C-alpha positions in Angstrom: -239.1 41.1 22.3 -241.5 38.5 20.8 -240.0 35.5 19.8 -240.6 35.9 16.0 -239.3 31.8 15.8 -242.0 30.5 17.9 -244.8 32.9 16.9 -246.4 30.6 14.3 -245.9 27.6 17.2 -247.6 29.7 19.4 -251.0 30.5 17.4 -250.8 26.7 16.2 -250.8 25.8 19.8 -253.2 28.6 20.8 -255.7 27.8 18.1 -256.6 24.2 19.2 -259.1 25.3 22.2 -260.5 28.0 19.8 -262.4 25.4 18.4 -264.5 24.7 21.2 -265.3 28.3 21.7 -267.8 27.4 18.6 -269.5 24.6 20.6 -269.3 27.3 23.7 -271.5 29.8 21.3 -273.6 27.3 19.9 -274.4 26.3 23.2 -275.4 29.6 24.0 -278.0 30.1 20.9 -279.4 27.0 22.5 -279.9 27.7 25.6 -281.2 31.7 24.7 -283.9 30.0 22.1 -285.3 27.4 24.8 -284.7 30.5 27.6 -286.9 32.8 25.2 -289.5 29.9 24.8 -289.8 29.6 28.3 -290.3 33.5 28.7 -292.6 34.0 26.1 -294.9 30.6 27.9 -294.9 32.5 31.2 -296.1 35.6 29.7 -299.2 34.0 28.3 -299.8 32.4 31.4 -299.7 35.1 33.5 -301.7 36.6 31.2 -304.4 34.3 31.6 -304.1 34.0 35.4 -304.7 37.8 35.6 -308.0 36.9 33.8 -309.6 34.9 36.4 -313.6 35.2 35.3 -312.2 33.6 32.2 -310.9 30.4 33.2 -312.0 28.0 35.6 -310.4 27.0 38.9 -308.9 23.4 37.6 -307.5 25.5 34.7 -306.1 28.3 36.7 -304.6 25.7 38.9 -303.2 23.9 35.6 -301.3 27.3 34.3 -299.7 27.9 38.4 -298.6 24.3 38.1 -297.1 25.0 34.5 -295.3 28.6 35.7 -293.9 26.4 38.6 -292.3 24.4 35.9 -291.3 27.1 33.6 -289.5 28.8 36.7 -287.2 25.4 37.3 -286.4 25.1 33.3 -285.8 28.9 33.4 -283.7 28.5 36.4 -281.8 25.2 35.1 -281.4 27.4 31.6 -280.0 30.5 33.6 -277.3 28.1 35.5 -276.4 26.5 32.5 -275.7 29.9 31.1 -273.9 30.9 33.4 -271.5 27.8 33.4 -271.2 27.9 29.5 -270.1 31.7 29.5 -267.5 30.9 32.1 -266.1 28.5 29.7 -266.2 30.6 27.5 -263.9 33.0 29.6 -261.5 30.2 30.7 -261.3 28.9 27.2 -260.4 32.8 26.0 -258.0 32.9 29.0 -256.7 29.9 27.7 -256.1 31.1 24.4 -254.5 34.3 25.6 -252.0 32.4 27.9 -250.9 29.7 25.3 -249.8 32.5 23.0 -248.7 34.8 25.5 -246.3 31.6 26.7 -245.2 30.6 23.6 -244.9 34.2 21.8 -242.6 35.7 24.5 -239.9 33.2 24.3 -240.3 30.7 27.5 -239.9 33.8 29.9 -243.3 33.5 31.1 -244.6 30.3 32.9 -247.9 29.9 32.6 -248.3 26.5 31.9 -249.9 25.6 35.2 -251.9 28.2 35.1 -253.3 27.6 32.0 -254.0 23.7 32.6 -255.9 25.3 35.0 -257.9 27.4 33.3 -258.8 24.6 30.4 -259.6 22.3 32.7 -262.1 24.7 34.3 -263.2 25.4 31.2 -263.9 21.7 30.3 -265.4 21.3 33.7 -268.0 24.2 33.4 -268.8 22.9 29.7 -269.6 19.5 31.1 -271.6 21.5 33.9 -273.3 23.4 31.9 -274.5 19.9 29.4 -275.9 18.3 32.9 -278.0 21.3 33.3 -279.1 21.1 29.8 -279.9 17.9 30.4 -281.7 18.2 33.5 -283.8 21.1 32.0 -284.9 19.0 28.9 -286.0 16.1 31.1 -287.8 18.8 33.2 -289.6 20.0 29.9 -290.5 16.3 27.9 -292.1 15.2 31.4 -294.3 17.7 32.0 -296.1 17.0 28.4 -299.3 15.3 28.8 -298.3 12.3 27.1 -302.0 10.6 27.1 -305.0 12.5 26.0 -307.2 13.3 29.3 -311.2 13.1 28.6 
């Protein structure tokens, strides 16, 4: 039987980590947009490389170099996406665990499990942010800042 006295407390306690899910959704959106740009640019470069008569050797080497950088960026974004999705899953499980613990009237002892899920979720989020930073740095260092003659 559900303890209706602790139900509002359970809902209140479980809602605190839900705000992190907003950050997760925002990060998923940002990563998706960045990956979309990488994919679009990669397709364009692959089309250019498929027409070797149109571009000289130096241009083709530039395209291949940029494709390698884009591949690195794509890998960083993909791994970051994995960590942010794991974060979302862990925070969702945290919310579920907190809610169940509170509503079942203390009969279900999930404190350590809930704590582990929450810490795992936060750790995954931090790793996703670090990988996003790495991808942004790779992208910014790939820009030719000086005009080449």
